[in-house]
C-alpha positions as CSV (number, residue, x, y, z in Angstrom):
1,M,-88.3,-1.0,-45.5
2,R,-89.0,-3.4,-42.8
3,Q,-86.9,-6.1,-44.4
4,L,-84.2,-3.7,-44.6
5,Q,-84.5,-2.9,-41.1
6,L,-84.4,-6.5,-39.8
7,V,-81.2,-6.9,-42.0
8,L,-79.4,-4.2,-40.3
9,V,-80.8,-5.3,-36.9
10,A,-79.1,-8.7,-37.6
11,L,-75.9,-7.3,-38.9
12,S,-75.7,-5.1,-35.7
13,A,-76.3,-8.2,-33.4
14,G,-73.6,-10.0,-35.5
15,M,-71.1,-7.2,-34.9
16,I,-71.7,-7.0,-31.3
17,A,-71.3,-10.6,-30.7
18,G,-68.0,-10.5,-32.9
19,S,-66.9,-8.0,-30.9
20,A,-66.1,-9.8,-27.7
21,V,-62.3,-10.1,-28.5
22,W,-61.3,-6.8,-27.0
23,A,-58.3,-4.7,-28.0
24,Q,-55.6,-4.3,-25.9
25,T,-54.0,-0.9,-26.4
26,D,-55.4,2.7,-26.4
27,A,-55.0,2.9,-29.8
28,E,-56.9,-0.1,-31.0
29,R,-59.8,0.8,-28.5
30,Q,-59.8,4.0,-30.2
31,M,-60.1,2.4,-33.8
32,R,-62.7,0.4,-32.3
33,R,-65.0,2.9,-30.9
34,A,-64.4,4.7,-34.6
35,C,-65.4,1.7,-36.1
36,A,-68.9,1.3,-33.9
37,A,-69.6,5.0,-34.5
38,Y,-69.3,4.8,-38.2
39,D,-71.2,1.6,-38.0
40,L,-73.9,3.5,-36.4
41,H,-73.9,6.3,-38.8
42,A,-73.9,4.2,-41.8
43,T,-76.8,2.2,-40.4
44,T,-78.8,5.6,-39.5
45,I,-77.9,6.8,-43.0
46,L,-79.2,3.7,-44.5
47,E,-82.4,3.5,-42.2
48,E,-83.1,7.6,-43.1
49,D,-82.2,7.7,-46.7
50,G,-82.7,4.0,-48.2
51,L,-86.1,4.8,-49.5
52,K,-84.8,7.7,-51.6
53,V,-82.4,5.7,-53.6
54,T,-82.1,2.9,-56.1
55,G,-82.2,-0.5,-54.8
56,S,-78.8,-1.5,-56.4
57,V,-77.5,1.8,-54.3
58,V,-78.9,0.4,-51.0
59,A,-77.5,-3.0,-51.9
60,D,-74.1,-1.6,-52.7
61,A,-74.2,0.3,-49.3
62,V,-75.4,-2.9,-47.5
63,E,-72.4,-5.1,-49.1
64,A,-70.0,-2.4,-48.2
65,L,-71.3,-2.2,-44.6
66,V,-70.8,-6.0,-44.1
67,R,-67.1,-5.9,-45.4
68,A,-66.5,-2.6,-43.3
69,R,-68.2,-4.5,-40.0
70,S,-66.0,-8.1,-41.1
71,A,-62.5,-6.0,-41.2
72,C,-63.3,-4.2,-37.9
73,M,-64.3,-7.4,-36.3
74,A,-61.2,-9.0,-37.5
75,G,-59.3,-6.2,-35.7
76,R,-58.3,-4.4,-39.5
77,Y,-60.0,-0.9,-38.1
78,P,-58.0,1.3,-40.5
79,E,-59.7,-0.9,-43.3
80,G,-62.9,-1.0,-41.7
81,V,-63.0,2.9,-41.1
82,A,-61.9,3.3,-44.9
83,I,-65.0,1.4,-46.1
84,Y,-67.2,2.9,-43.9
85,D,-66.1,5.9,-45.3
86,T,-67.2,4.9,-48.9
87,I,-71.0,4.6,-48.1
88,A,-72.8,7.3,-49.2
89,L,-76.6,7.1,-50.7
90,V,-77.0,9.8,-53.1
91,P,-80.7,10.3,-53.7
92,V,-82.0,9.8,-57.0
93,R,-82.8,13.1,-58.3
94,T,-85.7,13.9,-60.9
95,T,-85.0,16.6,-63.7
96,N,-87.6,18.9,-64.6
97,V,-88.2,18.9,-68.4
98,S,-90.2,22.2,-68.5
99,G,-87.2,24.2,-66.7
100,S,-89.5,25.6,-64.0
101,R,-89.0,25.2,-60.6
């Protein structure tokens, strides 16, 4: 879990550093803010639920997070938000073979 937190902190620092190019229009500013809000939400989900899912699910989510951040940093805000929308961690559920609860 500590390694995941370090990776997420490093990725967040990269997004902040890459956002030095400020959008000029209100629409661009709103989309940049949407990207930041989605990023915070996705990072929180990964930190809180990352241990409840398989490693491949976390890896896919981190890969999507990086792609979304890259799109947002390049000014492709709708694409970035769409990618953030795909990030969801579904907990691994165990089935009860006996049928009792």
